[in-house]
SEMITOR-639655 format. One record per residue (C-alpha): x, y negated, z; residue in three letters. Coordinates in steps of 0.2 Angstrom, whole numbers, padded with zeros to 4 digits, always signed. Last residue first. Layout:
<pts>
XYZALA ...
</pts>
This chain:
<pts>
-0270-0365+0372LEU -0272-0346+0370PRO -0274-0337+0387LYS -0264-0326+0399TRP -0268-0318+0415HIS -0256-0311+0428LEU -0242-0323+0431GLY -0254-0335+0439ASP -0254-0350+0428VAL -0252-0341+0411THR -0249-0348+0394ALA -0252-0344+0375ILE -0244-0355+0361VAL -0249-0354+0343GLY -0248-0344+0327GLU -0235-0352+0315GLY -0222-0350+0328PRO -0227-0338+0342PHE -0223-0347+0358LEU -0226-0338+0375ALA -0228-0349+0391TRP -0226-0346+0409GLY -0232-0352+0426HIS -0233-0339+0440ASP -0216-0333+0443PRO -0208-0350+0441ASP -0204-0362+0426VAL -0206-0347+0414PHE -0202-0349+0395ASP -0204-0335+0382LEU -0199-0338+0364ALA -0203-0330+0347VAL -0194-0330+0330PHE -0207-0328+0315GLY -0223-0318+0312GLY -0238-0324+0302VAL -0250-0311+0309GLY -0264-0323+0314ALA -0271-0309+0324ALA -0258-0312+0337LEU -0266-0328+0342VAL -0283-0322+0343SER -0278-0306+0352GLY -0272-0316+0367VAL -0285-0310+0380GLY -0276-0295+0387VAL -0257-0292+0386VAL -0254-0276+0378ALA -0248-0262+0389SER -0231-0255+0395TRP -0226-0241+0408HIS -0209-0238+0416GLN -0203-0256+0415GLY -0203-0262+0433GLY -0220-0256+0437ASP -0231-0270+0431THR -0226-0269+0413SER -0232-0282+0400GLU -0234-0283+0381SER -0235-0296+0368PHE -0235-0291+0349THR -0234-0299+0332ASN -0216-0308+0332ALA -0211-0298+0347THR -0213-0302+0366GLU -0209-0291+0381LEU -0215-0296+0398PHE -0209-0289+0414PHE -0216-0288+0431ARG -0207-0278+0445GLY -0192-0288+0449SER -0202-0304+0446THR -0203-0317+0432PRO -0193-0304+0421ALA -0194-0310+0403ALA -0189-0300+0387LEU -0189-0307+0370VAL -0189-0297+0354GLU -0188-0304+0336ASN -0187-0288+0326THR -0189-0269+0328ASP -0207-0267+0334GLN -0207-0252+0346LEU -0218-0258+0360PRO -0216-0246+0376LEU -0233-0238+0379GLY -0224-0226+0391SER -0234-0211+0385HIS -0222-0202+0373GLY -0216-0209+0357PRO -0215-0192+0347SER -0213-0196+0329ALA -0203-0212+0333LEU -0191-0201+0342ASN -0179-0209+0355THR -0192-0218+0365VAL -0186-0222+0382GLU -0193-0230+0398ALA -0186-0234+0415ARG -0169-0228+0414VAL -0158-0232+0429SER -0142-0243+0428TRP -0126-0244+0438THR -0113-0258+0439ARG -0124-0270+0431GLY -0126-0282+0445ARG -0131-0268+0457ALA -0150-0268+0455ASN -0150-0262+0437SER -0164-0258+0425VAL -0165-0249+0408TYR -0178-0250+0394VAL -0176-0239+0379GLY -0182-0242+0361HIS -0182-0232+0345ASP -0187-0243+0330ALA -0202-0249+0321SER -0204-0259+0305GLY -0205-0244+0293ALA -0191-0235+0301ALA -0177-0239+0313ALA -0164-0231+0323GLY -0160-0238+0340GLY -0163-0254+0350LEU -0159-0256+0369CYS -0169-0267+0381VAL -0161-0273+0396ILE -0167-0277+0414ALA -0157-0285+0428MET -0163-0287+0446THR -0155-0302+0454GLY -0169-0307+0466ASP -0176-0321+0454PRO -0177-0308+0439SER -0164-0306+0426GLU -0167-0303+0407ALA -0160-0295+0392LEU -0166-0291+0374ALA -0160-0282+0359THR -0145-0272+0366ALA -0137-0263+0352THR -0136-0247+0341LEU -0143-0235+0353TRP -0147-0216+0353TYR -0129-0209+0355PRO -0123-0221+0368GLY -0118-0239+0371HIS -0135-0247+0376CYS -0133-0243+0394PRO -0117-0254+0395ASP -0106-0251+0410PRO -0099-0267+0418VAL -0086-0280+0412VAL -0083-0292+0427SER -0081-0311+0425TRP -0073-0324+0436ASN -0075-0343+0437ARG -0091-0341+0427GLY -0103-0348+0440ALA -0098-0336+0453ASP -0109-0321+0450SER -0102-0317+0433THR -0107-0303+0421GLU -0100-0294+0406ALA -0109-0281+0396ILE -0101-0273+0381GLN -0104-0265+0364SER -0088-0257+0356PRO -0076-0266+0344ALA -0072-0255+0329ASP -0083-0266+0317GLY -0094-0276+0328TYR -0105-0267+0341ARG -0117-0278+0351THR -0113-0289+0366THR -0123-0291+0382ALA -0119-0307+0392VAL -0125-0309+0410VAL -0123-0325+0421ALA -0126-0329+0439ASP -0120-0343+0449GLU -0134-0355+0447ALA -0147-0342+0451ALA -0159-0338+0437PRO -0147-0338+0429GLY -0138-0338+0412LEU -0145-0324+0401VAL -0136-0319+0385VAL -0141-0307+0371THR -0132-0299+0356SER -0116-0308+0354PHE -0104-0303+0341MET -0088-0293+0345THR -0073-0297+0334LYS -0061-0295+0349ALA -0070-0287+0364ALA -0079-0299+0376VAL -0072-0307+0391PRO -0081-0324+0392ILE -0069-0339+0392ALA -0071-0351+0406SER -0079-0367+0412VAL -0075-0380+0398LEU -0082-0397+0403LYS -0095-0407+0394TRP -0099-0426+0397ARG -0116-0433+0397HIS -0111-0443+0412SER -0128-0441+0422ALA -0133-0425+0414THR -0117-0416+0418ASP -0112-0404+0404ALA -0106-0386+0406ARG -0097-0375+0394TRP -0095-0356+0393LEU -0083-0350+0379GLN -0085-0336+0366TRP -0070-0342+0355SER -0080-0337+0340GLY -0097-0345+0344TRP -0098-0358+0359SER -0109-0355+0374VAL -0119-0370+0382ALA -0125-0375+0399LEU -0133-0391+0404VAL -0132-0399+0421SER -0142-0407+0436GLY -0158-0399+0430GLY -0151-0383+0423ALA -0153-0385+0404ASP -0149-0371+0392HIS -0140-0369+0375LEU -0133-0354+0366ALA -0123-0352+0350ALA -0115-0369+0348VAL -0102-0371+0334PRO -0084-0370+0337GLU -0070-0383+0336ALA -0070-0389+0354GLY -0088-0392+0360LEU -0094-0405+0348ARG -0108-0417+0351VAL -0117-0428+0338SER -0127-0442+0345GLN -0145-0445+0342TRP -0157-0460+0341ALA -0176-0462+0343ASP -0177-0444+0349GLY -0183-0447+0367GLY -0171-0461+0372ASP -0156-0452+0378THR -0153-0440+0364THR -0139-0428+0362LEU -0135-0417+0347SER -0126-0400+0345LEU -0124-0392+0328GLN -0124-0373+0327GLY -0138-0374+0313ASP -0149-0384+0325ILE -0145-0387+0343GLU -0154-0400+0353VAL -0149-0409+0369TRP -0159-0419+0382GLY -0165-0435+0389LEU -0181-0443+0385LYS -0194-0430+0390PRO -0184-0426+0405SER -0170-0413+0409VAL -0170-0406+0391PHE -0161-0391+0384ALA -0168-0386+0367LEU -0163-0373+0354MET -0166-0372+0335GLY -0176-0359+0326PRO -0168-0343+0319PRO -0161-0344+0302ALA -0168-0342+0285PHE -0161-0337+0268GLY -0145-0344+0261GLY -0128-0347+0269ALA -0133-0364+0276PRO -0148-0356+0283SER -0165-0364+0281PRO -0176-0365+0296ARG -0188-0352+0304THR -0204-0354+0315GLY -0215-0353+0300PRO -0208-0340+0287PRO -0199-0347+0272GLY -0197-0363+0261LEU -0182-0370+0253GLY -0174-0387+0259VAL -0188-0399+0262GLY -0181-0402+0280THR -0164-0398+0286GLN -0160-0404+0304ALA -0141-0405+0306GLY -0142-0421+0315PRO -0158-0423+0325PRO -0173-0430+0315ALA -0177-0448+0319VAL -0193-0456+0325THR -0196-0452+0343GLY -0209-0442+0352GLU -0222-0433+0342ILE -0237-0427+0353THR -0242-0410+0359TRP -0258-0403+0367SER -0263-0389+0378ARG -0245-0386+0383GLY -0246-0389+0401ALA -0255-0406+0400ASP -0240-0418+0398SER -0234-0411+0381SER -0220-0419+0371VAL -0214-0416+0353ALA -0197-0419+0346LEU -0196-0420+0327ARG -0191-0408+0312ILE -0201-0414+0297PRO -0211-0401+0288PHE -0208-0391+0272ALA -0222-0380+0266ARG -0228-0362+0268ASN -0242-0353+0258GLY -0230-0346+0245SER -0223-0363+0242GLU -0216-0360+0224GLY -0231-0367+0215ALA -0244-0373+0227SER -0252-0364+0241SER -0268-0366+0251ALA -0271-0361+0269THR -0255-0368+0276CYS -0241-0361+0287ALA -0227-0373+0292ILE -0209-0377+0288ARG -0195-0385+0297SER -0204-0381+0314ALA -0207-0395+0327THR -0196-0395+0342LEU -0204-0395+0359GLY -0203-0403+0376VAL -0214-0398+0391GLY -0223-0406+0406VAL -0237-0398+0416THR -0229-0384+0427THR -0212-0392+0426SER -0198-0395+0413LEU -0205-0384+0399PHE -0193-0381+0385ASP -0202-0376+0368VAL -0195-0370+0351ALA -0202-0368+0333GLN -0217-0379+0335LEU -0231-0380+0322ASP -0242-0367+0330SER -0243-0378+0346GLY -0253-0391+0336PRO -0247-0408+0332VAL -0253-0425+0337ALA -0244-0440+0330THR -0239-0453+0343GLY -0222-0457+0335ALA -0223-0456+0316PRO -0223-0438+0308LEU -0225-0441+0289LEU -0228-0426+0277VAL -0223-0429+0260ALA -0235-0425+0246ALA -0233-0408+0238THR -0249-0402+0245SER -0250-0387+0257CYS -0254-0399+0271ARG -0270-0404+0263SER -0277-0386+0267THR -0271-0386+0285PRO -0280-0403+0288SER -0268-0419+0289PRO -0259-0423+0305ILE -0269-0433+0319THR -0262-0449+0323VAL -0261-0451+0342PRO -0265-0469+0349SER -0250-0479+0350SER -0235-0475+0360THR -0224-0487+0369GLY -0231-0488+0386LYS -0234-0469+0386ALA -0216-0465+0384ALA -0211-0475+0399THR -0225-0466+0410ALA -0218-0449+0404ILE -0201-0454+0407ASP -0205-0459+0425ALA -0214-0443+0429THR -0200-0433+0422VAL -0187-0442+0432ARG -0197-0440+0448ALA -0199-0421+0444ALA -0181-0419+0441THR -0176-0428+0458ALA -0189-0418+0467ALA -0182-0401+0460ALA -0165-0406+0464SER -0149-0396+0458VAL -0160-0387+0445PRO -0156-0369+0444VAL -0150-0360+0428LEU -0155-0351+0413ALA -0150-0346+0395PHE -0155-0336+0379GLY -0149-0329+0364ALA -0136-0324+0351LEU -0138-0317+0334ALA -0132-0301+0326GLY -0148-0298+0317LEU -0153-0284+0328ALA -0150-0295+0343ALA -0165-0306+0338ASN -0164-0322+0348TRP -0168-0324+0366LEU -0175-0338+0377VAL -0171-0339+0395ALA -0181-0345+0410ARG -0184-0350+0428GLY -0185-0365+0438LYS -0168-0358+0436GLY -0173-0351+0420ARG -0183-0336+0423LEU -0177-0323+0411MET 
</pts>
């Protein structure tokens, strides 16, 4: 799921949610220049960082204030969007974990939603801007870190970010799209037709979005901030999205849908920037599988998909399939169709919050709320990523995210737990 520079971020397909994105920047040099200029501008107007209260005091009922310049840890983020190997933009969670609890808080408390910027590859984060994006709900109920209150009750996946500089970008929260051109000091609400936004991703010179219900692909120009409808995505009536990856080539997109009522699951792909779509065979449509739970595409066009089957006690049957033919044919790389006999592939079997990344055609990463695994042989065998146990041991769980800007530089976010990173595509460490 490289995102142009390369990436995609995926939601949990088992919950019927959508995910991820990716495209290629029109000019890496222009993007880098803009990022550098905006970082310098932000620094001029930012006072010395204000450290947030200790974890224990954050469980108090007193309001938490996050003025510009406040330092926040990566564990308090719900989403990240790296623009280069050093600069990233994040969105703070609407609730955070704390070490003491008061009545009704259950160890988590409400937290203001703000933009946060890192200029040191994710090691530190500082609040940028003074206003919450439209749709941000703070102080409304409390739940797992990395989630946000759902208008229908319960808790929804975290928001999405699409930024081309620390100052300019879009945020999605509860399906509502908002634009800032000044790093979060002011926001403008944006509507794509009559539908809420289901997926959002930046691509250097433009930003892509997918709308719910009508299932349309949209593109924005970052200079004019105007959106244009690209095409309708050919999915069966009443089918809900499972996973989506846009890129890493600017012309490529893949959409995998889940079953919905009588409508079967589907995979649709385009290689001409959405002007034409083809429906291709779905390896997750079969006797063992319920839906696709994660999807990725490597820089050379190799597609990988993870299928989810029957579940029990937090685990589920899983299968990994790979295509080198734009989805027209698929080959099985690993399958677990009986939890009592999982075999020797090492494929992780947790059944929630799965994100797949393919920084190369042979190296895959699979992240869940409490596990992080890698495959170095194209998905045939899997093992736990070494050196990140301190983050995973926190055990808070929540929706997760993976972000690569190139095959060597990537970040994995575990909301409520922390951020881990790699600078060589091989070795990871907590930040």
